[in-house]
C-alpha beads as a LAMMPS data file, in Angstrom:
LAMMPS data file: protein, C-alpha beads

442 atoms
441 bonds

1 atom types
1 bond types

-500.0 500.0 xlo xhi
-500.0 500.0 ylo yhi
-500.0 500.0 zlo zhi

Masses

1 110.0

Atoms # bond

1 1 1 132.002 -95.781 98.515
2 1 1 128.497 -94.764 97.453
3 1 1 125.912 -96.833 95.630
4 1 1 122.205 -96.807 94.864
5 1 1 119.809 -99.439 93.482
6 1 1 116.084 -99.825 92.838
7 1 1 113.478 -101.961 91.084
8 1 1 114.629 -105.380 89.865
9 1 1 118.200 -104.829 91.031
10 1 1 116.958 -104.273 94.571
11 1 1 114.932 -107.510 94.488
12 1 1 117.942 -109.416 93.161
13 1 1 120.162 -107.897 95.859
14 1 1 117.686 -109.104 98.507
15 1 1 117.941 -112.627 97.076
16 1 1 121.742 -112.385 97.261
17 1 1 121.683 -111.476 100.921
18 1 1 119.082 -114.147 101.769
19 1 1 121.149 -116.844 100.034
20 1 1 124.373 -115.773 101.741
21 1 1 122.645 -115.646 105.139
22 1 1 121.728 -119.352 104.801
23 1 1 125.405 -120.200 104.265
24 1 1 127.438 -117.978 106.598
25 1 1 127.089 -115.402 109.341
26 1 1 129.421 -112.595 108.194
27 1 1 129.168 -110.555 104.993
28 1 1 132.311 -109.013 103.535
29 1 1 132.080 -106.048 101.124
30 1 1 135.029 -105.657 98.749
31 1 1 134.678 -102.599 96.527
32 1 1 136.741 -102.169 93.354
33 1 1 136.533 -99.256 90.944
34 1 1 134.565 -101.368 88.427
35 1 1 132.663 -103.867 90.640
36 1 1 131.467 -104.820 94.127
37 1 1 131.984 -108.286 95.583
38 1 1 130.179 -109.956 98.489
39 1 1 131.713 -112.968 100.263
40 1 1 130.738 -115.285 103.090
41 1 1 132.099 -118.462 104.664
42 1 1 130.248 -120.973 106.822
43 1 1 131.327 -121.837 110.356
44 1 1 132.836 -125.214 109.412
45 1 1 134.789 -123.604 106.542
46 1 1 133.355 -126.114 104.080
47 1 1 131.337 -123.687 101.917
48 1 1 132.349 -120.383 100.347
49 1 1 129.902 -118.158 98.460
50 1 1 130.791 -115.141 96.374
51 1 1 128.658 -112.574 94.520
52 1 1 130.162 -110.196 91.949
53 1 1 128.163 -107.087 90.892
54 1 1 129.323 -104.887 88.029
55 1 1 128.814 -101.134 87.821
56 1 1 125.878 -101.674 85.492
57 1 1 123.961 -103.476 88.235
58 1 1 123.570 -100.243 90.271
59 1 1 121.782 -97.041 89.465
60 1 1 124.743 -95.192 90.906
61 1 1 128.174 -96.508 91.929
62 1 1 131.082 -94.322 92.920
63 1 1 134.426 -95.274 94.470
64 1 1 137.214 -92.686 94.558
65 1 1 140.496 -93.995 93.190
66 1 1 142.321 -92.585 96.186
67 1 1 140.090 -94.566 98.570
68 1 1 140.759 -97.928 96.925
69 1 1 143.551 -98.574 94.422
70 1 1 142.959 -101.247 91.789
71 1 1 145.126 -103.787 93.638
72 1 1 143.730 -103.190 97.130
73 1 1 139.915 -103.116 97.446
74 1 1 137.941 -101.169 99.998
75 1 1 136.806 -103.799 102.487
76 1 1 134.452 -103.999 105.441
77 1 1 132.681 -106.839 107.249
78 1 1 129.210 -106.776 108.830
79 1 1 126.793 -109.312 110.272
80 1 1 124.391 -110.823 107.773
81 1 1 121.496 -110.790 110.203
82 1 1 121.885 -107.011 110.501
83 1 1 121.689 -106.609 106.715
84 1 1 118.606 -108.842 106.675
85 1 1 116.983 -106.513 109.218
86 1 1 117.639 -103.578 106.886
87 1 1 115.961 -105.404 103.982
88 1 1 112.943 -106.353 106.083
89 1 1 110.917 -103.639 104.379
90 1 1 109.083 -105.154 101.344
91 1 1 110.801 -104.257 98.075
92 1 1 107.434 -103.302 96.584
93 1 1 107.223 -100.418 99.090
94 1 1 110.830 -99.206 98.519
95 1 1 111.688 -96.595 95.935
96 1 1 115.460 -96.930 96.172
97 1 1 118.220 -98.065 98.534
98 1 1 121.436 -96.119 99.157
99 1 1 124.575 -97.463 100.869
100 1 1 127.716 -95.556 101.752
101 1 1 131.035 -96.049 103.514
102 1 1 132.835 -92.703 103.931
103 1 1 136.384 -94.030 104.246
104 1 1 138.244 -97.300 104.852
105 1 1 138.614 -96.472 108.542
106 1 1 134.885 -95.864 109.047
107 1 1 133.342 -97.894 111.849
108 1 1 129.791 -98.042 110.449
109 1 1 128.193 -98.887 107.121
110 1 1 125.145 -96.719 106.442
111 1 1 121.979 -97.825 104.592
112 1 1 119.205 -95.372 103.690
113 1 1 115.827 -96.645 102.446
114 1 1 113.572 -94.239 100.568
115 1 1 110.004 -95.590 100.643
116 1 1 107.358 -94.847 98.031
117 1 1 105.191 -93.263 100.725
118 1 1 107.892 -90.646 101.369
119 1 1 109.241 -92.252 104.540
120 1 1 112.995 -92.400 105.000
121 1 1 114.758 -95.077 107.049
122 1 1 118.394 -94.872 108.050
123 1 1 120.340 -97.878 109.381
124 1 1 123.941 -97.866 110.567
125 1 1 125.669 -101.221 110.988
126 1 1 128.924 -101.614 112.901
127 1 1 131.843 -102.966 110.887
128 1 1 134.095 -105.712 112.191
129 1 1 137.733 -104.913 112.796
130 1 1 139.019 -107.905 110.842
131 1 1 137.354 -110.563 108.769
132 1 1 138.281 -114.241 108.463
133 1 1 136.695 -114.505 104.995
134 1 1 139.282 -114.688 102.242
135 1 1 138.867 -114.520 98.480
136 1 1 138.792 -117.849 96.670
137 1 1 139.114 -118.070 92.885
138 1 1 138.689 -121.274 90.865
139 1 1 138.952 -121.676 87.112
140 1 1 135.806 -123.288 85.730
141 1 1 137.696 -124.578 82.691
142 1 1 139.949 -126.622 84.976
143 1 1 137.166 -129.067 85.890
144 1 1 136.960 -132.097 83.579
145 1 1 133.265 -132.844 84.292
146 1 1 130.180 -130.680 84.404
147 1 1 126.402 -130.786 84.244
148 1 1 123.537 -128.325 83.899
149 1 1 120.073 -128.760 85.398
150 1 1 116.934 -126.708 85.898
151 1 1 116.206 -125.653 89.484
152 1 1 112.736 -127.235 89.483
153 1 1 114.178 -130.562 88.273
154 1 1 116.831 -130.529 91.002
155 1 1 114.162 -129.692 93.568
156 1 1 112.141 -132.689 92.417
157 1 1 115.148 -135.000 92.694
158 1 1 116.051 -133.769 96.175
159 1 1 112.463 -134.268 97.337
160 1 1 113.133 -138.033 97.320
161 1 1 115.535 -137.610 100.244
162 1 1 114.826 -136.768 103.852
163 1 1 114.654 -133.088 104.685
164 1 1 117.058 -133.660 107.599
165 1 1 119.776 -135.108 105.335
166 1 1 123.052 -133.218 105.809
167 1 1 125.333 -134.680 103.130
168 1 1 124.724 -136.100 99.661
169 1 1 126.914 -138.329 97.483
170 1 1 126.958 -137.734 93.721
171 1 1 128.332 -140.551 91.511
172 1 1 129.026 -139.930 87.825
173 1 1 129.911 -142.428 85.101
174 1 1 129.985 -142.401 81.333
175 1 1 126.517 -142.657 79.783
176 1 1 127.428 -145.922 78.022
177 1 1 129.235 -147.446 81.027
178 1 1 127.894 -149.082 84.161
179 1 1 129.211 -149.436 87.642
180 1 1 130.454 -152.941 88.529
181 1 1 127.969 -154.866 90.615
182 1 1 124.922 -152.886 89.412
183 1 1 122.194 -154.995 87.835
184 1 1 120.119 -154.211 84.751
185 1 1 117.285 -152.872 86.904
186 1 1 118.908 -149.424 86.811
187 1 1 118.585 -149.317 83.036
188 1 1 122.189 -148.243 82.534
189 1 1 121.640 -144.812 84.121
190 1 1 124.929 -142.948 84.388
191 1 1 124.305 -140.757 87.455
192 1 1 123.507 -141.861 90.977
193 1 1 122.541 -139.915 94.098
194 1 1 123.066 -141.432 97.546
195 1 1 122.162 -140.217 100.993
196 1 1 125.400 -140.166 102.966
197 1 1 125.232 -141.008 106.671
198 1 1 128.282 -141.214 108.886
199 1 1 128.988 -144.967 109.321
200 1 1 130.625 -144.377 112.706
201 1 1 127.355 -143.302 114.316
202 1 1 125.384 -145.753 116.423
203 1 1 122.116 -145.209 114.533
204 1 1 123.640 -145.934 111.102
205 1 1 121.587 -149.099 110.525
206 1 1 118.344 -147.509 111.741
207 1 1 118.587 -144.436 109.494
208 1 1 116.861 -144.193 106.129
209 1 1 119.221 -144.777 103.182
210 1 1 118.016 -143.500 99.785
211 1 1 119.568 -144.392 96.446
212 1 1 118.460 -142.721 93.203
213 1 1 119.558 -143.514 89.645
214 1 1 119.267 -140.751 87.042
215 1 1 119.347 -140.774 83.244
216 1 1 121.276 -137.628 82.182
217 1 1 119.394 -137.431 78.878
218 1 1 116.077 -137.105 80.722
219 1 1 116.962 -134.895 83.706
220 1 1 119.977 -132.762 82.740
221 1 1 120.320 -129.988 80.181
222 1 1 124.004 -130.754 79.801
223 1 1 126.208 -133.601 80.986
224 1 1 129.910 -134.102 80.317
225 1 1 131.972 -136.857 81.919
226 1 1 134.653 -139.142 80.577
227 1 1 136.849 -141.723 82.219
228 1 1 136.437 -143.800 85.341
229 1 1 133.477 -143.356 87.714
230 1 1 133.966 -140.591 90.270
231 1 1 132.024 -139.563 93.341
232 1 1 131.824 -136.404 95.429
233 1 1 130.110 -135.983 98.825
234 1 1 129.119 -132.456 99.882
235 1 1 126.665 -130.595 102.129
236 1 1 122.972 -130.345 101.279
237 1 1 122.141 -127.185 103.237
238 1 1 124.311 -124.902 101.096
239 1 1 123.123 -126.627 97.931
240 1 1 119.489 -125.902 98.788
241 1 1 120.306 -122.256 99.533
242 1 1 121.900 -121.838 96.105
243 1 1 119.009 -123.732 94.520
244 1 1 116.466 -121.331 96.036
245 1 1 118.392 -118.335 94.717
246 1 1 118.622 -119.710 91.161
247 1 1 114.949 -120.614 91.205
248 1 1 114.015 -117.053 92.240
249 1 1 116.244 -115.529 89.544
250 1 1 114.960 -118.042 86.941
251 1 1 118.407 -119.258 85.917
252 1 1 119.732 -122.790 85.497
253 1 1 122.432 -124.386 87.643
254 1 1 125.903 -125.422 86.506
255 1 1 127.836 -127.946 88.610
256 1 1 131.565 -128.509 88.053
257 1 1 133.296 -131.458 89.740
258 1 1 136.461 -133.554 89.484
259 1 1 136.806 -136.329 92.084
260 1 1 136.546 -137.078 95.800
261 1 1 138.565 -134.625 97.873
262 1 1 138.448 -131.870 95.231
263 1 1 136.033 -128.931 95.618
264 1 1 132.735 -128.661 93.764
265 1 1 131.838 -125.402 92.030
266 1 1 128.258 -124.252 91.411
267 1 1 127.334 -121.264 89.256
268 1 1 124.237 -119.936 87.448
269 1 1 123.738 -120.685 83.752
270 1 1 122.447 -117.668 81.859
271 1 1 120.482 -119.132 78.974
272 1 1 122.305 -119.739 75.706
273 1 1 125.156 -117.291 76.374
274 1 1 128.087 -117.706 78.731
275 1 1 126.933 -114.952 81.085
276 1 1 129.182 -112.288 79.625
277 1 1 126.162 -109.997 79.110
278 1 1 124.947 -110.424 82.710
279 1 1 125.668 -107.718 85.290
280 1 1 126.134 -110.188 88.155
281 1 1 127.705 -113.572 88.834
282 1 1 127.450 -115.990 91.740
283 1 1 129.728 -118.885 92.689
284 1 1 129.395 -121.449 95.446
285 1 1 132.381 -123.630 96.347
286 1 1 131.698 -126.741 98.424
287 1 1 134.314 -128.920 100.060
288 1 1 134.030 -132.680 99.485
289 1 1 135.028 -135.702 101.521
290 1 1 138.503 -137.090 101.009
291 1 1 137.342 -140.722 101.173
292 1 1 135.649 -142.083 98.077
293 1 1 132.357 -143.954 98.539
294 1 1 133.034 -146.236 95.560
295 1 1 133.909 -149.646 96.998
296 1 1 133.786 -152.328 94.297
297 1 1 130.606 -150.820 92.984
298 1 1 128.117 -148.183 93.856
299 1 1 127.441 -149.445 97.370
300 1 1 128.833 -147.144 100.068
301 1 1 131.141 -148.490 102.715
302 1 1 129.440 -150.180 105.643
303 1 1 130.498 -149.844 109.253
304 1 1 132.287 -152.741 110.960
305 1 1 129.231 -153.524 113.066
306 1 1 127.057 -154.042 110.025
307 1 1 129.641 -156.299 108.413
308 1 1 129.821 -158.395 111.566
309 1 1 126.054 -158.751 111.617
310 1 1 125.999 -159.679 107.957
311 1 1 128.417 -162.574 108.508
312 1 1 126.157 -164.302 111.023
313 1 1 123.384 -165.242 108.553
314 1 1 126.051 -166.527 106.145
315 1 1 127.504 -168.771 108.873
316 1 1 124.046 -170.100 109.634
317 1 1 123.457 -170.815 105.944
318 1 1 126.744 -172.724 105.700
319 1 1 125.624 -175.281 108.313
320 1 1 121.846 -175.671 107.852
321 1 1 119.857 -177.206 110.645
322 1 1 116.486 -178.984 110.450
323 1 1 113.732 -176.399 110.572
324 1 1 110.290 -177.496 111.761
325 1 1 107.202 -176.450 109.849
326 1 1 105.709 -174.408 112.655
327 1 1 108.610 -171.928 112.862
328 1 1 107.561 -168.356 112.055
329 1 1 109.323 -166.603 109.176
330 1 1 109.023 -163.299 111.031
331 1 1 111.340 -164.603 113.726
332 1 1 113.912 -165.596 111.155
333 1 1 113.733 -162.251 109.372
334 1 1 113.917 -160.318 112.614
335 1 1 116.934 -162.359 113.677
336 1 1 118.745 -161.642 110.430
337 1 1 118.029 -157.911 110.564
338 1 1 118.971 -157.533 114.196
339 1 1 122.107 -159.602 113.834
340 1 1 120.965 -162.225 116.364
341 1 1 121.341 -165.811 115.176
342 1 1 118.229 -167.969 115.766
343 1 1 118.509 -170.680 118.379
344 1 1 119.404 -174.133 117.154
345 1 1 116.450 -176.456 116.851
346 1 1 118.635 -179.353 117.988
347 1 1 119.074 -177.566 121.300
348 1 1 115.304 -177.158 121.532
349 1 1 114.805 -180.873 120.871
350 1 1 117.311 -181.741 123.588
351 1 1 115.462 -179.441 125.998
352 1 1 112.166 -181.156 125.207
353 1 1 113.739 -184.583 125.762
354 1 1 115.134 -183.441 129.098
355 1 1 111.683 -182.173 130.085
356 1 1 110.163 -185.570 129.242
357 1 1 112.761 -187.379 131.367
358 1 1 112.134 -185.021 134.272
359 1 1 108.405 -185.583 133.877
360 1 1 108.747 -189.387 134.065
361 1 1 111.017 -189.105 137.124
362 1 1 108.451 -186.925 138.881
363 1 1 105.729 -189.358 137.925
364 1 1 107.575 -192.285 139.528
365 1 1 108.142 -190.273 142.686
366 1 1 104.439 -189.429 142.895
367 1 1 103.313 -193.056 142.355
368 1 1 105.654 -194.345 145.070
369 1 1 103.114 -193.360 147.718
370 1 1 100.063 -194.584 145.794
371 1 1 98.528 -198.039 146.165
372 1 1 98.903 -200.710 143.515
373 1 1 96.651 -199.883 140.590
374 1 1 96.567 -200.373 136.835
375 1 1 94.979 -197.017 136.053
376 1 1 96.293 -195.176 132.997
377 1 1 98.571 -192.223 133.557
378 1 1 99.137 -189.100 131.349
379 1 1 102.606 -187.971 130.449
380 1 1 103.570 -184.337 130.903
381 1 1 102.713 -182.130 127.956
382 1 1 105.681 -180.736 125.966
383 1 1 105.972 -178.064 123.299
384 1 1 104.350 -178.910 119.956
385 1 1 103.289 -182.415 121.202
386 1 1 99.879 -184.125 121.453
387 1 1 98.323 -185.641 124.542
388 1 1 99.298 -189.357 124.638
389 1 1 97.904 -191.729 127.186
390 1 1 99.980 -194.800 128.068
391 1 1 99.082 -197.475 130.659
392 1 1 101.620 -197.934 133.406
393 1 1 101.855 -201.290 135.207
394 1 1 102.224 -201.044 139.008
395 1 1 102.328 -204.766 139.925
396 1 1 106.062 -204.840 140.196
397 1 1 106.172 -201.958 142.623
398 1 1 106.909 -202.667 146.247
399 1 1 104.577 -201.953 149.121
400 1 1 104.383 -198.242 149.912
401 1 1 106.818 -197.319 152.643
402 1 1 105.921 -195.467 155.762
403 1 1 104.759 -191.951 155.122
404 1 1 107.086 -189.208 156.171
405 1 1 105.605 -186.582 158.425
406 1 1 106.860 -183.724 156.214
407 1 1 104.864 -185.058 153.240
408 1 1 101.147 -185.300 154.144
409 1 1 99.166 -188.303 152.914
410 1 1 96.757 -188.018 150.068
411 1 1 93.048 -187.877 150.812
412 1 1 92.662 -191.198 148.991
413 1 1 95.022 -193.065 151.344
414 1 1 93.349 -196.046 152.980
415 1 1 94.043 -194.671 156.448
416 1 1 91.601 -191.870 155.799
417 1 1 88.655 -194.215 155.329
418 1 1 86.294 -195.309 158.183
419 1 1 87.186 -198.738 159.550
420 1 1 90.697 -198.667 158.341
421 1 1 92.072 -199.114 161.927
422 1 1 89.808 -201.974 163.009
423 1 1 92.730 -204.456 163.131
424 1 1 94.598 -202.207 165.480
425 1 1 91.576 -201.877 167.813
426 1 1 91.255 -205.677 168.138
427 1 1 94.699 -205.963 169.573
428 1 1 93.811 -203.688 172.507
429 1 1 92.148 -205.772 175.286
430 1 1 91.414 -202.988 177.676
431 1 1 89.264 -199.993 177.085
432 1 1 89.901 -196.687 178.673
433 1 1 87.185 -195.230 180.927
434 1 1 86.994 -191.680 182.159
435 1 1 85.708 -191.288 185.728
436 1 1 83.135 -188.563 186.275
437 1 1 83.778 -185.706 188.636
438 1 1 82.048 -186.107 192.052
439 1 1 79.471 -183.573 193.202
440 1 1 80.601 -180.848 195.466
441 1 1 79.690 -181.508 199.097
442 1 1 79.303 -178.768 201.682

Bonds

1 1 1 2
2 1 2 3
3 1 3 4
4 1 4 5
5 1 5 6
6 1 6 7
7 1 7 8
8 1 8 9
9 1 9 10
10 1 10 11
11 1 11 12
12 1 12 13
13 1 13 14
14 1 14 15
15 1 15 16
16 1 16 17
17 1 17 18
18 1 18 19
19 1 19 20
20 1 20 21
21 1 21 22
22 1 22 23
23 1 23 24
24 1 24 25
25 1 25 26
26 1 26 27
27 1 27 28
28 1 28 29
29 1 29 30
30 1 30 31
31 1 31 32
32 1 32 33
33 1 33 34
34 1 34 35
35 1 35 36
36 1 36 37
37 1 37 38
38 1 38 39
39 1 39 40
40 1 40 41
41 1 41 42
42 1 42 43
43 1 43 44
44 1 44 45
45 1 45 46
46 1 46 47
47 1 47 48
48 1 48 49
49 1 49 50
50 1 50 51
51 1 51 52
52 1 52 53
53 1 53 54
54 1 54 55
55 1 55 56
56 1 56 57
57 1 57 58
58 1 58 59
59 1 59 60
60 1 60 61
61 1 61 62
62 1 62 63
63 1 63 64
64 1 64 65
65 1 65 66
66 1 66 67
67 1 67 68
68 1 68 69
69 1 69 70
70 1 70 71
71 1 71 72
72 1 72 73
73 1 73 74
74 1 74 75
75 1 75 76
76 1 76 77
77 1 77 78
78 1 78 79
79 1 79 80
80 1 80 81
81 1 81 82
82 1 82 83
83 1 83 84
84 1 84 85
85 1 85 86
86 1 86 87
87 1 87 88
88 1 88 89
89 1 89 90
90 1 90 91
91 1 91 92
92 1 92 93
93 1 93 94
94 1 94 95
95 1 95 96
96 1 96 97
97 1 97 98
98 1 98 99
99 1 99 100
100 1 100 101
101 1 101 102
102 1 102 103
103 1 103 104
104 1 104 105
105 1 105 106
106 1 106 107
107 1 107 108
108 1 108 109
109 1 109 110
110 1 110 111
111 1 111 112
112 1 112 113
113 1 113 114
114 1 114 115
115 1 115 116
116 1 116 117
117 1 117 118
118 1 118 119
119 1 119 120
120 1 120 121
121 1 121 122
122 1 122 123
123 1 123 124
124 1 124 125
125 1 125 126
126 1 126 127
127 1 127 128
128 1 128 129
129 1 129 130
130 1 130 131
131 1 131 132
132 1 132 133
133 1 133 134
134 1 134 135
135 1 135 136
136 1 136 137
137 1 137 138
138 1 138 139
139 1 139 140
140 1 140 141
141 1 141 142
142 1 142 143
143 1 143 144
144 1 144 145
145 1 145 146
146 1 146 147
147 1 147 148
148 1 148 149
149 1 149 150
150 1 150 151
151 1 151 152
152 1 152 153
153 1 153 154
154 1 154 155
155 1 155 156
156 1 156 157
157 1 157 158
158 1 158 159
159 1 159 160
160 1 160 161
161 1 161 162
162 1 162 163
163 1 163 164
164 1 164 165
165 1 165 166
166 1 166 167
167 1 167 168
168 1 168 169
169 1 169 170
170 1 170 171
171 1 171 172
172 1 172 173
173 1 173 174
174 1 174 175
175 1 175 176
176 1 176 177
177 1 177 178
178 1 178 179
179 1 179 180
180 1 180 181
181 1 181 182
182 1 182 183
183 1 183 184
184 1 184 185
185 1 185 186
186 1 186 187
187 1 187 188
188 1 188 189
189 1 189 190
190 1 190 191
191 1 191 192
192 1 192 193
193 1 193 194
194 1 194 195
195 1 195 196
196 1 196 197
197 1 197 198
198 1 198 199
199 1 199 200
200 1 200 201
201 1 201 202
202 1 202 203
203 1 203 204
204 1 204 205
205 1 205 206
206 1 206 207
207 1 207 208
208 1 208 209
209 1 209 210
210 1 210 211
211 1 211 212
212 1 212 213
213 1 213 214
214 1 214 215
215 1 215 216
216 1 216 217
217 1 217 218
218 1 218 219
219 1 219 220
220 1 220 221
221 1 221 222
222 1 222 223
223 1 223 224
224 1 224 225
225 1 225 226
226 1 226 227
227 1 227 228
228 1 228 229
229 1 229 230
230 1 230 231
231 1 231 232
232 1 232 233
233 1 233 234
234 1 234 235
235 1 235 236
236 1 236 237
237 1 237 238
238 1 238 239
239 1 239 240
240 1 240 241
241 1 241 242
242 1 242 243
243 1 243 244
244 1 244 245
245 1 245 246
246 1 246 247
247 1 247 248
248 1 248 249
249 1 249 250
250 1 250 251
251 1 251 252
252 1 252 253
253 1 253 254
254 1 254 255
255 1 255 256
256 1 256 257
257 1 257 258
258 1 258 259
259 1 259 260
260 1 260 261
261 1 261 262
262 1 262 263
263 1 263 264
264 1 264 265
265 1 265 266
266 1 266 267
267 1 267 268
268 1 268 269
269 1 269 270
270 1 270 271
271 1 271 272
272 1 272 273
273 1 273 274
274 1 274 275
275 1 275 276
276 1 276 277
277 1 277 278
278 1 278 279
279 1 279 280
280 1 280 281
281 1 281 282
282 1 282 283
283 1 283 284
284 1 284 285
285 1 285 286
286 1 286 287
287 1 287 288
288 1 288 289
289 1 289 290
290 1 290 291
291 1 291 292
292 1 292 293
293 1 293 294
294 1 294 295
295 1 295 296
296 1 296 297
297 1 297 298
298 1 298 299
299 1 299 300
300 1 300 301
301 1 301 302
302 1 302 303
303 1 303 304
304 1 304 305
305 1 305 306
306 1 306 307
307 1 307 308
308 1 308 309
309 1 309 310
310 1 310 311
311 1 311 312
312 1 312 313
313 1 313 314
314 1 314 315
315 1 315 316
316 1 316 317
317 1 317 318
318 1 318 319
319 1 319 320
320 1 320 321
321 1 321 322
322 1 322 323
323 1 323 324
324 1 324 325
325 1 325 326
326 1 326 327
327 1 327 328
328 1 328 329
329 1 329 330
330 1 330 331
331 1 331 332
332 1 332 333
333 1 333 334
334 1 334 335
335 1 335 336
336 1 336 337
337 1 337 338
338 1 338 339
339 1 339 340
340 1 340 341
341 1 341 342
342 1 342 343
343 1 343 344
344 1 344 345
345 1 345 346
346 1 346 347
347 1 347 348
348 1 348 349
349 1 349 350
350 1 350 351
351 1 351 352
352 1 352 353
353 1 353 354
354 1 354 355
355 1 355 356
356 1 356 357
357 1 357 358
358 1 358 359
359 1 359 360
360 1 360 361
361 1 361 362
362 1 362 363
363 1 363 364
364 1 364 365
365 1 365 366
366 1 366 367
367 1 367 368
368 1 368 369
369 1 369 370
370 1 370 371
371 1 371 372
372 1 372 373
373 1 373 374
374 1 374 375
375 1 375 376
376 1 376 377
377 1 377 378
378 1 378 379
379 1 379 380
380 1 380 381
381 1 381 382
382 1 382 383
383 1 383 384
384 1 384 385
385 1 385 386
386 1 386 387
387 1 387 388
388 1 388 389
389 1 389 390
390 1 390 391
391 1 391 392
392 1 392 393
393 1 393 394
394 1 394 395
395 1 395 396
396 1 396 397
397 1 397 398
398 1 398 399
399 1 399 400
400 1 400 401
401 1 401 402
402 1 402 403
403 1 403 404
404 1 404 405
405 1 405 406
406 1 406 407
407 1 407 408
408 1 408 409
409 1 409 410
410 1 410 411
411 1 411 412
412 1 412 413
413 1 413 414
414 1 414 415
415 1 415 416
416 1 416 417
417 1 417 418
418 1 418 419
419 1 419 420
420 1 420 421
421 1 421 422
422 1 422 423
423 1 423 424
424 1 424 425
425 1 425 426
426 1 426 427
427 1 427 428
428 1 428 429
429 1 429 430
430 1 430 431
431 1 431 432
432 1 432 433
433 1 433 434
434 1 434 435
435 1 435 436
436 1 436 437
437 1 437 438
438 1 438 439
439 1 439 440
440 1 440 441
441 1 441 442
C-alpha cells in the first residue's frame, strides 16, 4: 500500500487522527482497492469510530490487487499516540505526507514527511500482531428518529453542564406532545437534556443535576420523531471529540437514535446533499444504557436513600406539631434537605418543665439551711422565658437542723457573727487559766 496527501487533505487527516485519539488508543488501517478505512474502539468498548477515505481524497493511492483482494482488506494496527507524534509537525510547514506498507506481513508502517524547507522526516511505527477492533456497520435508514444540529449550537447547549460530566441523557418527544408530570413552565418543548449521575454512588445527592428543555424549531436544523417518548443515555467524552472534529471541518452533525439500550449513530451532514459528493465519511457509534430514565415523567430514577429521606418530611407533615414563633426556618430547611427530622417541640416543652421542677427542688434544698425570712426568691431561668420574681413564704418551715460537717455553713449563718455564743459562755462557771513558765534557776 502506498499513499500520498497534501494541502487541505493533510489538515483533514490530522483532524481525523486527533478525533480518533480522544476515543481509543489503537488505530486500525484497512485498505481496499477503492478506499482506506480507519477504525478505533475505546477501552470500555462503548464507543466505535470509523473514518472512510475514498481514492479521491489522496493525491496518490495504490494497492496491488494481489496484496489485498476485494473481500479481504490489507490490515495493520498501530498506536494512535505514535501517529500523533508523526503529525506533530505543523501542516503549514509540510509539503506532502507519504505512507507505505510493503506487504501484509510487514512489521512496520512507514511515514515520510517532506517539509517545505526541504527537510525530510522518516518515521517507522511498529504494527501490532492482532487487533481487537472489528468492523461495525449500521444502516442509517433503520433508525426511526433523527436530528441535525450545528456544532456551535451543540457546544452552547453542552456548556450548561459541568465539564466533568461523563454521561448525558437525551429525551425526545413529539413536538406537539408533552411528558406526563411536566408543567407549562417548559413551554411544551419536545427535547430534554439531563445530566446522568449514577444513583448508586454515595455523593449522588451532593452532585449538581442539570436539566435543560429545548425547542427543536429554535435549536435544530432537522428533527424527526414520532410515537412515545424515548430516552438514550450515552458518554459525553466521545460526543465532544466528534463535535470538535465537525466544528473544525465546518459540517453539521446528524444524530440517529431509537430507544434505550439501542446504539446511537452520529455522522456529519454535508450541506444540502446527502454526502455522496464528499470524498470522506465519519461515523461514531455510542452504546446506550439498557435502563430507561423515564419513570412516570421526565424525572430520572432516584436512589433508595433519597426516597427514604423524602418520606420523612411527608410523615412530619401528616402529623403537624405546634411550632413556636422563634423557630428558625433555616433549621427546618436544613433538616428537610439532610433527611433529619426536626425534634418535636412537645419534647422540648417537657424538657423545660422538667428543668423547672428540678430548679424548685434545688431551691427548697438550699433554703433548708437558711433562717426564716420572707425575702423574694428568683426561679431558675429556662429557654425562651422571662425573669419572674415570686415571693416564697418561709414561716411554715421548721427550724434548721444541725449542719453537717461535709456541707460548710454559709457566711451569713448566725454562728459566724460576734456574740453569737454568749449563751454558751454563761453556762461555764470556771475559766481556764494558763500558768506561766518559771524562770530557769542555776
